[in-house]
C-alpha positions as CSV (number, residue, x, y, z in Angstrom):
1,M,0.0,0.0,0.0
2,Q,1.2,3.5,-0.8
3,L,1.2,6.6,1.3
4,G,-0.1,10.0,0.3
5,L,0.3,13.4,2.0
6,H,-2.5,16.0,2.3
7,A,-0.5,18.9,3.5
8,L,-0.5,21.6,0.8
9,G,-2.8,24.6,0.0
10,I,-3.8,25.9,3.4
11,G,-2.1,28.1,5.9
12,A,1.7,27.5,5.9
13,G,1.0,25.0,3.1
14,A,-0.1,27.8,0.9
15,R,3.3,29.5,0.9
16,R,5.5,28.9,-2.2
17,A,8.7,28.1,-0.3
18,V,6.9,25.6,1.9
19,I,5.2,24.0,-1.1
20,D,8.6,23.5,-2.8
21,A,10.2,22.1,0.3
22,V,7.4,19.7,1.1
23,A,6.9,18.5,-2.5
24,V,10.6,17.8,-3.0
25,A,11.0,16.0,0.3
26,A,7.8,14.0,-0.1
27,E,9.0,12.7,-3.5
28,A,12.4,11.8,-2.2
29,A,10.9,10.0,0.8
30,G,8.7,7.8,-1.3
31,F,5.2,9.3,-0.8
32,A,2.9,8.5,-3.7
33,T,0.7,11.5,-4.0
34,L,0.4,15.1,-2.8
35,W,-3.3,16.0,-2.2
36,S,-4.9,19.4,-1.9
37,G,-8.5,20.3,-1.2
38,E,-10.6,23.3,-2.0
39,H,-13.0,25.9,-0.7
40,V,-13.5,29.1,-2.8
41,V,-15.4,30.7,0.0
42,M,-15.3,30.4,3.8
43,V,-17.7,32.3,6.2
44,D,-17.3,33.3,9.8
45,R,-20.7,32.0,10.9
46,A,-21.8,29.0,8.9
47,S,-25.2,27.4,9.2
48,S,-24.2,24.5,6.9
49,R,-23.0,21.4,8.7
50,Y,-19.5,20.1,7.9
51,P,-19.9,16.4,7.2
52,Y,-16.4,15.2,8.2
53,S,-16.3,16.1,11.9
54,A,-18.4,15.0,14.9
55,D,-19.4,18.6,15.8
56,G,-20.2,19.6,12.2
57,R,-17.5,22.3,12.1
58,I,-14.6,22.6,9.8
59,A,-11.2,22.9,11.7
60,V,-9.8,25.4,9.2
61,P,-10.2,29.0,10.3
62,A,-12.3,31.2,8.0
63,E,-9.4,33.6,7.6
64,A,-6.8,31.1,6.6
65,D,-5.1,31.3,3.2
66,W,-6.5,28.6,1.0
67,L,-5.1,28.2,-2.5
68,D,-6.9,27.1,-5.6
69,P,-5.8,23.4,-5.7
70,L,-5.1,23.3,-9.4
71,I,-2.8,26.3,-9.1
72,G,-1.2,25.2,-5.9
73,L,-0.6,21.7,-7.2
74,S,1.0,23.1,-10.4
75,F,3.7,24.6,-8.3
76,A,4.2,21.2,-6.5
77,A,4.3,19.4,-9.8
78,A,6.9,21.9,-11.1
79,A,9.2,21.3,-8.2
80,T,9.1,17.5,-8.7
81,S,9.2,14.9,-11.4
82,T,7.5,11.7,-10.3
83,I,5.1,12.1,-7.4
84,R,1.5,12.3,-8.3
85,V,-0.7,15.3,-7.5
86,A,-4.4,15.1,-6.7
87,T,-7.3,17.4,-5.8
88,G,-8.8,16.1,-2.6
89,V,-11.3,17.4,-3.5
90,L,-12.3,20.0,-6.1
91,L,-15.9,21.1,-5.6
92,L,-16.9,20.4,-9.2
93,P,-20.4,21.8,-9.3
94,E,-19.1,25.2,-8.3
95,H,-17.1,25.5,-11.6
96,N,-17.7,25.8,-15.2
97,P,-16.8,22.3,-16.5
98,V,-15.3,23.5,-19.8
99,V,-12.9,25.7,-17.8
100,V,-12.1,22.8,-15.5
101,A,-11.4,20.5,-18.4
102,K,-8.9,23.0,-19.8
103,Q,-7.2,23.7,-16.4
104,A,-7.0,20.1,-15.4
105,A,-5.6,19.0,-18.8
106,S,-3.1,21.8,-18.7
107,L,-1.8,20.7,-15.3
108,D,-1.8,17.0,-16.5
109,V,0.3,17.9,-19.6
110,L,2.8,20.1,-17.7
111,S,3.2,17.4,-14.9
112,G,3.7,14.6,-17.4
113,G,0.4,12.9,-16.7
114,R,0.5,12.9,-12.9
115,L,-2.9,14.5,-12.1
116,T,-5.8,12.7,-10.4
117,L,-8.9,14.8,-10.3
118,G,-10.7,14.2,-7.0
119,V,-14.2,15.8,-7.1
120,G,-17.0,16.3,-4.6
121,V,-20.5,17.8,-4.6
122,G,-19.9,20.3,-1.8
123,W,-21.7,20.8,1.5
124,S,-21.7,24.6,2.2
125,R,-24.8,26.4,1.0
126,E,-23.2,29.7,1.9
127,E,-20.4,28.9,-0.6
128,F,-22.8,28.1,-3.4
129,D,-24.8,31.2,-2.7
130,A,-21.7,33.4,-3.0
131,L,-20.8,31.8,-6.3
132,G,-24.4,32.1,-7.7
133,V,-24.7,28.3,-8.2
134,P,-27.9,26.6,-7.1
135,F,-27.3,24.3,-4.0
136,A,-30.1,22.1,-5.1
137,R,-29.3,19.3,-7.5
138,R,-25.6,19.8,-7.0
139,A,-25.1,16.0,-7.1
140,A,-26.9,15.7,-10.5
141,R,-24.9,18.7,-11.7
142,T,-21.6,17.0,-10.6
143,E,-22.5,13.8,-12.4
144,E,-23.3,15.7,-15.6
145,Y,-20.1,17.7,-15.3
146,V,-18.0,14.6,-15.0
147,A,-19.5,13.3,-18.3
148,A,-18.8,16.6,-19.9
149,L,-15.2,16.6,-18.8
150,R,-14.6,13.2,-20.2
151,T,-16.2,14.2,-23.5
152,L,-13.9,17.2,-23.7
153,W,-10.8,15.2,-23.0
154,R,-11.8,12.4,-25.4
155,E,-13.2,14.2,-28.4
156,D,-11.3,16.6,-30.7
157,V,-14.5,18.2,-31.7
158,A,-16.8,17.9,-28.7
159,S,-20.5,18.3,-28.3
160,F,-22.7,17.8,-25.2
161,T,-26.3,18.4,-24.2
162,G,-27.4,18.2,-20.6
163,D,-29.6,19.9,-18.0
164,F,-26.7,22.0,-16.7
165,V,-24.1,22.3,-19.5
166,R,-24.3,22.4,-23.3
167,F,-21.7,23.0,-26.0
168,D,-21.6,22.1,-29.7
169,S,-18.7,21.3,-31.9
170,I,-16.0,22.9,-29.8
171,R,-12.3,22.2,-29.5
172,V,-10.6,22.4,-26.0
173,Y,-6.9,21.8,-26.0
174,P,-4.5,20.5,-24.7
175,K,-5.7,17.0,-24.3
176,P,-4.4,14.8,-21.4
177,P,-1.3,12.8,-22.3
178,R,-3.1,9.7,-21.1
179,P,-6.4,8.7,-22.6
180,T,-8.1,10.6,-19.8
181,I,-7.5,12.0,-16.3
182,P,-8.6,9.7,-13.5
183,I,-11.6,11.1,-11.7
184,V,-11.9,10.0,-8.0
185,F,-15.1,10.8,-6.0
186,G,-14.7,12.1,-2.5
187,G,-17.3,11.7,0.3
188,N,-18.2,9.1,2.8
189,S,-22.0,9.0,2.4
190,D,-24.0,6.2,0.7
191,S,-24.7,8.6,-2.2
192,A,-21.0,9.5,-2.6
193,L,-20.1,5.8,-2.7
194,R,-22.7,5.1,-5.3
195,R,-21.3,7.8,-7.5
196,A,-17.8,6.4,-7.1
197,A,-19.0,2.9,-8.0
198,T,-21.0,4.0,-11.1
199,L,-19.0,6.9,-12.4
200,G,-15.6,7.0,-10.8
201,D,-12.1,5.7,-11.4
202,G,-11.7,5.7,-7.6
203,W,-12.9,6.8,-4.2
204,Y,-11.3,9.1,-1.6
205,G,-12.7,8.6,1.9
206,F,-11.9,11.5,4.1
207,N,-11.5,11.7,7.9
208,L,-12.9,8.2,8.5
209,D,-13.2,6.9,12.0
210,G,-10.6,4.1,11.8
211,V,-10.3,0.8,10.0
212,P,-13.8,-0.4,11.0
213,E,-15.5,2.5,9.2
214,V,-13.3,1.9,6.2
215,A,-14.3,-1.7,6.1
216,D,-18.0,-0.7,6.4
217,R,-17.7,1.8,3.6
218,L,-15.8,-0.5,1.3
219,A,-18.5,-3.2,1.9
220,F,-21.1,-0.8,0.8
221,L,-19.1,0.2,-2.2
222,A,-18.6,-3.4,-3.2
223,A,-22.3,-4.0,-2.9
224,Q,-23.0,-1.5,-5.7
225,G,-21.8,-4.1,-8.2
226,R,-18.4,-2.6,-9.0
227,D,-15.2,-4.7,-8.7
228,L,-13.1,-2.8,-6.2
229,A,-10.0,-3.9,-8.1
230,D,-11.1,-1.5,-10.8
231,L,-11.1,1.4,-8.5
232,R,-8.2,3.2,-6.8
233,I,-9.1,3.5,-3.2
234,A,-7.5,6.2,-1.0
235,V,-8.5,7.0,2.6
236,A,-7.6,9.5,5.3
237,L,-8.3,8.5,8.9
238,R,-9.2,10.8,11.7
239,D,-6.5,9.3,14.0
240,P,-4.3,7.0,11.9
241,Q,-1.8,4.7,13.5
242,P,1.1,2.8,11.7
243,E,-0.5,-0.5,12.6
244,D,-3.5,0.4,10.5
245,I,-1.5,0.0,7.3
246,S,-1.6,-3.8,7.1
247,Q,-5.3,-3.9,7.9
248,L,-6.1,-1.3,5.3
249,A,-4.1,-3.2,2.7
250,A,-5.9,-6.4,3.5
251,L,-9.2,-4.5,2.8
252,G,-7.9,-3.5,-0.6
253,V,-7.0,0.1,0.1
254,D,-4.4,1.4,-2.3
255,E,-3.3,4.5,-0.4
256,L,-3.4,5.9,3.1
257,V,-3.5,9.7,3.0
258,L,-1.9,11.5,6.0
259,V,-3.6,14.8,6.7
260,A,-1.1,17.2,8.4
261,G,-0.2,20.8,8.4
262,P,3.5,21.6,7.5
263,P,5.7,23.9,9.6
264,D,5.7,27.6,8.9
265,D,9.5,27.6,8.3
266,P,10.4,26.1,4.9
267,A,13.9,25.5,6.2
268,V,12.5,22.7,8.4
269,A,9.7,21.5,6.2
270,G,12.0,18.8,4.7
271,E,12.8,17.5,8.1
272,W,9.1,17.4,8.9
273,V,8.4,15.3,5.9
274,S,11.3,13.0,6.7
275,A,10.0,12.5,10.2
276,L,6.6,11.5,8.8
277,A,8.3,9.1,6.4
278,D,10.4,7.5,9.2
279,R,7.2,6.8,11.1
280,W,5.0,5.7,8.3
281,L,6.8,4.4,5.3
282,P,8.2,0.9,5.4
283,M,12.0,0.4,5.2
């Protein structure tokens, strides 16, 4: 099983020097993927419930720097040559899918085919309101946008007609260097897992409550009729321990993602990554 690192894009991880230091050290240490999430908008007093914590509140302060993940990951990719980069996750229904197709393919080309596009439907009504995007039917919008993205990456002259996006005989270049960019669905709910099973190239479970919850979610995923061997499975645990690795591997998990904030000082960021590697990566 591989190890990923979800450390870039927020707070100290939004600083260029820290991004460079963490990315270079993570690649040298043997981490498989650098993950970065997204929120376009944060609010001081949210009424929407955050689905990945017991108290329904996100731990990131509203005033924290939070980079656009595709831009932040482009800097991480530029500093490295082999480690994968992944959005974990991009809130797809908040974006124009034609623009996302071009941005993601651009990063994939420049990184040499290293991008995984993790997508989610979003949970913050305040964020959707600020962007002028309807909160209702965001899951259906996401599913349609995924189909549109794949059409744009696959077809030289692309046309698409749906409820939320339409285009006729357009060319969007560059194309991904691979046949397509892998799309991984984030989210721990039954509906998120159904989307991963029916539409995804993988699943990213976030802030799960230990190996038992991973096992439960994977059992539900398998029950949707999709062979788990066909999906790339990545999970982040709320309180991971090194002894979880063998159990997760036995369940069929491909990647354990460590969620951690890097130090403010880029001079010690490499040492911080090395300490994580010493604890987590097998010799």
